[in-house]
Backbone as a chain_set.jsonl record, in Angstrom:
{"seq": "QVQLVESGGGLVQAGGSLRLSCAASGRTFSSYIMGWFRQAPGKEREFVGGITRSGGMTYYADSVKGRFTISRDNAKNTVYLEMNSLKPEDTAVYFCAAANVGGNVARTVSSFEHWGQGTQVTVSS", "coords": {"N": [[-6.187, 0.797, 18.271], [-6.41, 1.947, 14.938], [-6.906, 4.295, 12.388], [-7.093, 4.61, 8.883], [-6.283, 6.555, 6.035], [-6.2, 6.864, 2.667], [-4.568, 8.615, -0.048], [-3.852, 10.34, -3.155], [-4.335, 8.923, -5.467], [-5.288, 8.56, -8.967], [-5.56, 9.405, -12.49], [-3.347, 8.24, -14.884], [-0.958, 8.078, -17.548], [0.265, 5.164, -19.259], [3.47, 4.089, -18.264], [3.915, 6.211, -16.681], [4.048, 7.817, -13.392], [2.965, 7.601, -9.977], [2.34, 8.664, -6.63], [1.207, 7.295, -3.766], [-0.262, 8.044, -0.629], [-0.744, 7.185, 2.795], [-2.319, 8.047, 5.562], [-2.238, 7.667, 9.03], [-4.18, 7.493, 11.989], [-3.858, 7.845, 15.569], [-1.629, 6.697, 18.205], [-0.058, 4.529, 17.914], [1.108, 3.79, 15.547], [3.675, 2.989, 14.755], [3.828, 0.447, 15.714], [2.695, -1.27, 13.985], [2.863, -3.512, 11.242], [2.835, -2.433, 7.94], [0.894, -2.527, 4.975], [0.255, -2.621, 1.43], [-2.439, -3.141, -0.738], [-4.313, -4.144, -3.635], [-7.243, -3.958, -5.686], [-8.82, -4.975, -8.487], [-11.619, -4.51, -10.741], [-13.92, -7.157, -10.459], [-12.023, -8.905, -9.56], [-10.072, -10.577, -6.996], [-8.881, -9.106, -3.942], [-5.509, -8.216, -3.895], [-2.177, -8.715, -2.685], [0.252, -6.167, -2.652], [2.579, -5.005, -1.552], [4.703, -4.745, 1.4], [5.835, -3.343, 4.547], [8.094, -3.387, 7.219], [7.788, -2.771, 10.8], [9.707, -0.902, 11.664], [10.486, 0.088, 9.301], [12.673, -0.937, 8.155], [12.768, -3.033, 6.384], [11.414, -3.994, 3.264], [9.014, -5.633, 1.164], [7.717, -7.242, -1.736], [5.114, -8.001, -4.129], [5.674, -10.106, -6.954], [4.767, -8.999, -9.31], [5.06, -6.267, -9.123], [7.568, -5.743, -8.313], [10.574, -3.942, -8.392], [9.406, -1.813, -9.649], [7.642, -0.551, -7.919], [7.799, 1.152, -4.782], [7.819, 1.028, -1.314], [7.587, 3.062, 1.558], [7.919, 4.456, 4.859], [7.073, 6.898, 7.329], [7.422, 7.145, 10.5], [7.274, 9.188, 12.315], [5.491, 10.886, 11.167], [3.308, 9.331, 10.983], [2.679, 7.998, 8.564], [2.479, 6.095, 5.587], [3.883, 5.294, 2.435], [3.419, 4.711, -1.094], [5.257, 4.477, -3.784], [4.892, 4.525, -7.175], [6.135, 3.534, -10.175], [6.763, 3.407, -13.743], [4.209, 2.632, -14.635], [1.594, 0.38, -15.597], [-1.2, -0.536, -17.707], [-2.41, -2.746, -16.499], [-2.036, -2.283, -13.835], [-4.13, -0.858, -12.975], [-6.514, -0.281, -10.532], [-8.293, -0.281, -7.377], [-6.535, 0.948, -4.71], [-5.45, -0.048, -1.533], [-4.396, 0.751, 1.752], [-3.165, -0.978, 4.64], [-3.065, -2.191, 8.021], [-1.228, -4.309, 10.128], [-1.054, -6.221, 13.061], [0.607, -8.461, 13.928], [2.452, -11.383, 14.98], [5.983, -11.599, 14.365], [7.727, -10.151, 11.496], [6.667, -9.812, 9.017], [3.862, -9.623, 6.862], [1.457, -10.826, 4.6], [-1.026, -11.67, 3.743], [-4.542, -11.025, 3.198], [-6.103, -11.608, 5.424], [-4.36, -11.259, 7.521], [-4.21, -8.605, 8.072], [-5.685, -6.165, 10.021], [-6.726, -3.611, 10.018], [-8.016, -1.276, 7.731], [-7.843, 1.077, 5.033], [-10.025, 3.249, 3.104], [-9.559, 3.103, 0.452], [-8.136, 4.101, -2.727], [-8.518, 5.179, -6.033], [-6.646, 4.087, -8.782], [-5.918, 4.643, -12.063], [-4.625, 3.54, -15.056], [-3.923, 4.534, -18.19], [-3.694, 3.31, -21.537]], "CA": [[-7.022, 1.093, 17.111], [-5.833, 2.903, 14.007], [-7.714, 4.604, 11.21], [-6.211, 4.83, 7.75], [-6.871, 7.325, 4.947], [-5.313, 6.931, 1.5], [-4.714, 9.728, -0.979], [-2.848, 10.368, -4.215], [-4.72, 8.203, -6.667], [-5.686, 9.371, -10.102], [-5.423, 8.878, -13.84], [-1.995, 8.453, -15.399], [-0.671, 7.308, -18.757], [1.212, 4.063, -19.111], [4.838, 4.56, -18.15], [3.969, 7.308, -15.728], [4.277, 7.548, -11.973], [2.072, 8.15, -8.956], [2.736, 8.398, -5.255], [0.089, 7.207, -2.838], [0.024, 8.233, 0.788], [-1.722, 6.628, 3.724], [-2.152, 8.691, 6.861], [-2.827, 6.886, 10.114], [-4.46, 8.165, 13.255], [-3.468, 7.056, 16.733], [-0.251, 6.821, 18.674], [0.62, 3.239, 17.86], [1.394, 3.499, 14.147], [4.953, 2.288, 14.606], [3.703, -0.934, 16.169], [2.017, -2.034, 12.94], [3.338, -3.797, 9.898], [1.944, -1.778, 6.984], [0.859, -3.16, 3.663], [-0.57, -2.081, 0.349], [-3.152, -4.119, -1.532], [-5.115, -3.554, -4.706], [-8.36, -4.767, -6.146], [-9.377, -4.591, -9.788], [-13.013, -4.961, -10.879], [-14.121, -8.568, -10.711], [-10.892, -9.705, -9.076], [-9.853, -10.574, -5.561], [-7.886, -8.164, -3.432], [-4.196, -8.851, -3.943], [-1.067, -8.084, -1.995], [1.183, -5.4, -3.481], [3.85, -4.924, -0.844], [4.625, -4.462, 2.818], [7.004, -2.734, 5.191], [8.156, -3.735, 8.635], [7.437, -1.708, 11.753], [10.738, 0.13, 11.698], [10.774, 0.517, 7.931], [13.967, -1.466, 7.751], [12.657, -4.025, 5.324], [10.221, -3.983, 2.43], [8.858, -6.845, 0.361], [6.767, -6.916, -2.801], [4.632, -9.0, -5.072], [6.536, -10.173, -8.138], [4.213, -8.18, -10.385], [5.419, -4.85, -8.968], [8.957, -5.648, -7.859], [11.407, -3.129, -9.269], [8.652, -0.637, -10.128], [6.98, 0.09, -6.778], [8.601, 1.278, -3.569], [7.087, 1.399, -0.105], [8.357, 3.682, 2.63], [7.068, 4.954, 5.946], [7.619, 7.916, 8.218], [6.701, 6.896, 11.745], [7.055, 10.482, 12.982], [4.326, 11.503, 10.531], [2.23, 8.336, 10.921], [2.319, 7.901, 7.154], [3.157, 5.127, 4.724], [3.826, 5.73, 1.047], [3.625, 3.76, -2.171], [5.747, 5.132, -4.993], [4.64, 3.628, -8.302], [6.786, 3.974, -11.407], [6.583, 2.547, -14.916], [2.876, 2.063, -14.473], [1.025, -0.36, -16.716], [-2.666, -0.603, -17.607], [-2.821, -3.806, -15.568], [-1.939, -1.783, -12.456], [-5.387, -0.183, -12.673], [-7.218, -0.92, -9.419], [-8.405, 0.495, -6.146], [-5.412, 0.626, -3.845], [-5.759, 0.05, -0.11], [-3.361, 0.497, 2.736], [-3.666, -1.804, 5.72], [-2.175, -2.307, 9.166], [-1.239, -5.624, 10.753], [-0.394, -6.325, 14.364], [0.806, -9.896, 14.076], [3.795, -11.77, 15.363], [6.909, -11.593, 13.246], [7.969, -8.878, 10.837], [6.133, -9.811, 7.664], [2.479, -10.046, 6.666], [1.14, -10.755, 3.177], [-2.383, -12.086, 3.412], [-5.613, -10.112, 3.593], [-6.576, -11.938, 6.769], [-3.369, -10.823, 8.518], [-4.333, -7.161, 8.295], [-6.928, -5.915, 10.748], [-7.227, -2.252, 9.795], [-7.982, -0.955, 6.303], [-8.334, 2.356, 4.546], [-11.203, 3.188, 2.233], [-9.09, 2.863, -0.908], [-8.01, 5.204, -3.677], [-8.531, 4.63, -7.395], [-5.537, 4.345, -9.699], [-6.263, 4.233, -13.416], [-3.506, 3.708, -15.97], [-4.414, 4.458, -19.564], [-2.69, 2.807, -22.498]], "C": [[-6.336, 2.131, 16.237], [-6.794, 3.08, 12.847], [-6.792, 5.052, 10.09], [-6.949, 5.578, 6.64], [-5.851, 7.439, 3.82], [-5.591, 8.191, 0.687], [-3.666, 9.579, -2.07], [-3.195, 9.596, -5.464], [-5.11, 9.137, -7.795], [-5.508, 8.636, -11.408], [-4.034, 9.227, -14.359], [-1.812, 7.61, -16.663], [0.318, 6.184, -18.449], [2.643, 4.602, -19.156], [5.02, 5.676, -17.144], [4.137, 6.848, -14.296], [3.183, 8.187, -11.117], [2.65, 7.822, -7.594], [1.486, 8.417, -4.379], [0.581, 7.425, -1.415], [-1.085, 7.599, 1.612], [-1.422, 7.206, 5.096], [-2.905, 7.905, 7.92], [-3.074, 7.753, 11.335], [-3.962, 7.278, 14.388], [-1.985, 7.13, 17.016], [0.564, 5.568, 18.48], [1.007, 2.841, 16.446], [2.656, 2.66, 14.002], [4.904, 0.84, 15.081], [3.08, -1.844, 15.118], [2.919, -2.294, 11.739], [2.334, -3.128, 8.954], [2.026, -2.462, 5.625], [0.008, -2.364, 2.687], [-1.161, -3.258, -0.43], [-3.852, -3.382, -2.668], [-6.197, -4.533, -5.133], [-8.905, -4.183, -7.435], [-10.8, -5.114, -9.883], [-13.091, -6.445, -11.202], [-13.007, -9.476, -10.226], [-10.788, -9.63, -7.554], [-8.807, -9.515, -5.187], [-6.534, -8.886, -3.377], [-3.137, -8.012, -3.255], [-0.16, -7.373, -2.993], [2.564, -5.359, -2.821], [3.646, -4.583, 0.612], [5.919, -3.877, 3.345], [6.947, -3.055, 6.67], [7.937, -2.521, 9.527], [8.444, -0.558, 11.752], [10.998, 0.738, 10.324], [12.066, -0.049, 7.395], [13.925, -2.476, 6.634], [11.34, -3.85, 4.587], [10.187, -5.258, 1.594], [7.667, -6.622, -0.569], [6.265, -8.157, -3.519], [5.524, -8.957, -6.308], [6.07, -9.219, -9.236], [4.633, -6.719, -10.293], [6.874, -4.655, -8.561], [9.8, -4.891, -8.881], [10.717, -1.89, -9.796], [8.034, 0.143, -8.974], [7.917, 0.1, -5.579], [7.728, 1.745, -2.411], [8.058, 2.023, 0.893], [7.384, 4.143, 3.709], [7.835, 5.999, 6.742], [6.843, 7.799, 9.514], [6.459, 8.189, 12.527], [5.816, 11.183, 12.432], [3.141, 10.545, 10.438], [1.748, 8.117, 9.491], [3.144, 6.817, 6.464], [2.893, 5.537, 3.276], [3.986, 4.551, 0.095], [3.991, 4.551, -3.422], [5.635, 4.136, -6.132], [5.225, 4.232, -9.568], [6.528, 2.966, -12.528], [5.226, 1.851, -14.881], [2.362, 1.456, -15.763], [-0.495, -0.354, -16.592], [-3.146, -1.669, -16.622], [-2.624, -3.436, -14.1], [-3.214, -1.049, -12.03], [-6.166, -0.961, -11.614], [-7.515, 0.127, -8.351], [-7.294, 0.008, -5.22], [-5.771, 0.926, -2.388], [-4.478, -0.046, 0.712], [-3.994, -0.242, 3.912], [-2.602, -1.939, 6.803], [-2.347, -3.669, 9.822], [-0.474, -5.589, 12.066], [-0.242, -7.802, 14.704], [2.219, -10.168, 14.552], [4.697, -11.809, 14.141], [6.985, -10.224, 12.598], [7.276, -8.73, 9.492], [4.681, -10.269, 7.661], [2.135, -9.836, 5.198], [-0.313, -11.037, 2.856], [-3.41, -11.076, 3.894], [-6.022, -10.36, 5.042], [-5.61, -11.515, 7.867], [-3.552, -9.375, 8.92], [-5.691, -6.849, 8.899], [-7.52, -4.537, 10.53], [-7.005, -1.879, 8.33], [-8.434, 0.465, 6.046], [-9.492, 2.14, 3.595], [-10.837, 2.937, 0.782], [-9.024, 4.124, -1.74], [-7.829, 4.607, -5.068], [-7.271, 5.054, -8.149], [-5.938, 3.787, -11.061], [-5.097, 4.564, -14.336], [-4.024, 3.501, -17.391], [-3.297, 4.027, -20.506], [-2.453, 3.796, -23.625]], "O": [[-5.748, 3.086, 16.744], [-7.416, 2.123, 12.386], [-5.829, 5.784, 10.32], [-8.103, 5.271, 6.339], [-4.783, 8.029, 3.986], [-6.686, 8.752, 0.725], [-2.719, 8.803, -1.941], [-2.43, 9.606, -6.428], [-5.244, 10.346, -7.605], [-5.329, 7.418, -11.441], [-3.603, 10.378, -14.279], [-2.437, 6.561, -16.819], [1.098, 6.26, -17.499], [2.976, 5.456, -19.978], [6.144, 6.04, -16.797], [4.339, 5.666, -14.017], [2.568, 9.182, -11.501], [3.358, 6.829, -7.425], [0.802, 9.435, -4.271], [1.692, 7.038, -1.054], [-2.227, 7.497, 1.165], [-0.403, 6.892, 5.71], [-4.061, 7.527, 7.73], [-2.278, 8.632, 11.667], [-3.678, 6.097, 14.184], [-1.192, 7.565, 16.181], [1.742, 5.529, 18.833], [1.213, 1.658, 16.177], [2.692, 1.721, 13.207], [5.854, 0.087, 14.865], [2.952, -3.05, 15.333], [3.643, -1.408, 11.284], [1.124, -3.244, 9.148], [3.089, -2.911, 5.195], [-0.834, -1.553, 3.073], [-0.474, -4.233, -0.736], [-3.965, -2.157, -2.657], [-6.081, -5.747, -4.967], [-9.387, -3.051, -7.471], [-11.158, -6.061, -9.183], [-12.411, -6.93, -12.106], [-13.044, -10.685, -10.455], [-11.346, -8.735, -6.919], [-7.981, -9.101, -6.001], [-6.43, -10.008, -2.881], [-3.189, -6.782, -3.243], [0.156, -7.915, -4.052], [3.579, -5.643, -3.456], [2.557, -4.181, 1.02], [6.956, -3.911, 2.682], [5.886, -3.003, 7.292], [7.905, -1.385, 9.054], [8.068, 0.612, 11.83], [11.65, 1.775, 10.205], [12.508, 0.316, 6.306], [14.945, -2.748, 6.0], [10.297, -3.596, 5.189], [11.222, -5.88, 1.353], [6.728, -5.902, -0.228], [6.904, -9.209, -3.514], [6.06, -7.908, -6.664], [6.882, -8.696, -10.0], [4.568, -6.0, -11.29], [7.352, -3.524, -8.476], [9.744, -5.167, -10.079], [11.375, -1.002, -10.339], [7.916, 1.366, -9.046], [8.717, -0.815, -5.386], [6.997, 2.728, -2.521], [9.193, 1.572, 1.049], [6.175, 4.207, 3.486], [9.064, 5.985, 6.816], [5.724, 8.302, 9.616], [5.522, 8.26, 13.322], [5.173, 11.968, 13.128], [2.097, 10.892, 9.887], [0.545, 8.059, 9.24], [4.336, 6.652, 6.724], [1.827, 6.054, 2.942], [4.6, 3.537, 0.427], [3.146, 5.205, -4.033], [6.201, 3.045, -6.077], [4.839, 5.327, -9.976], [6.128, 1.828, -12.284], [5.123, 0.64, -15.074], [2.646, 1.935, -16.861], [-1.025, -0.186, -15.493], [-4.185, -1.499, -15.984], [-3.007, -4.2, -13.215], [-3.359, -0.666, -10.87], [-6.442, -2.149, -11.78], [-7.048, 1.264, -8.42], [-7.141, -1.19, -4.983], [-6.309, 1.982, -2.057], [-3.587, -0.835, 0.398], [-5.198, -0.144, 4.148], [-1.405, -1.819, 6.541], [-3.468, -4.126, 10.044], [0.605, -5.005, 12.164], [-0.868, -8.318, 15.629], [3.077, -9.285, 14.527], [4.234, -12.025, 13.021], [6.391, -9.259, 13.079], [7.291, -7.654, 8.894], [4.317, -11.199, 8.38], [2.473, -8.806, 4.615], [-0.784, -10.667, 1.781], [-3.185, -10.361, 4.87], [-6.257, -9.415, 5.794], [-6.004, -11.421, 9.029], [-3.1, -8.961, 9.987], [-6.726, -7.227, 8.349], [-8.694, -4.314, 10.825], [-5.941, -2.135, 7.765], [-9.296, 0.995, 6.747], [-9.89, 1.009, 3.315], [-11.698, 2.599, -0.03], [-9.751, 5.088, -1.499], [-7.078, 3.649, -5.253], [-6.89, 6.225, -8.149], [-6.258, 2.605, -11.19], [-4.636, 5.703, -14.395], [-4.501, 2.421, -17.74], [-2.124, 4.337, -20.298], [-1.644, 3.534, -24.516]]}, "num_chains": 1, "name": "protein.A"}
């Protein structure tokens, strides 16, 4: 079992940057694939990016590729989402999630069994 708590959201102007953090409880953090999702009002939750258990590989949705970077520190039980060149369409509640599935990659909501409460990111134009 792992509990996740996001932080770092806020209001930023278009073109700006934010860094989200997700702190995990428990001793098994390194056994989970970690992912970031977002959900805008009236829209479905969508995949943003993920990172493998060791942190050796990251993968992203096309909409954020080249602008967002995911990293993790297994010693600190924390995963990060660095967001640069933010756009108004990035406005959403951002969630971190943990998956304990076979393989190294997970992208779907149903693959992730543990979720944080979310943090609001608002990008003004």
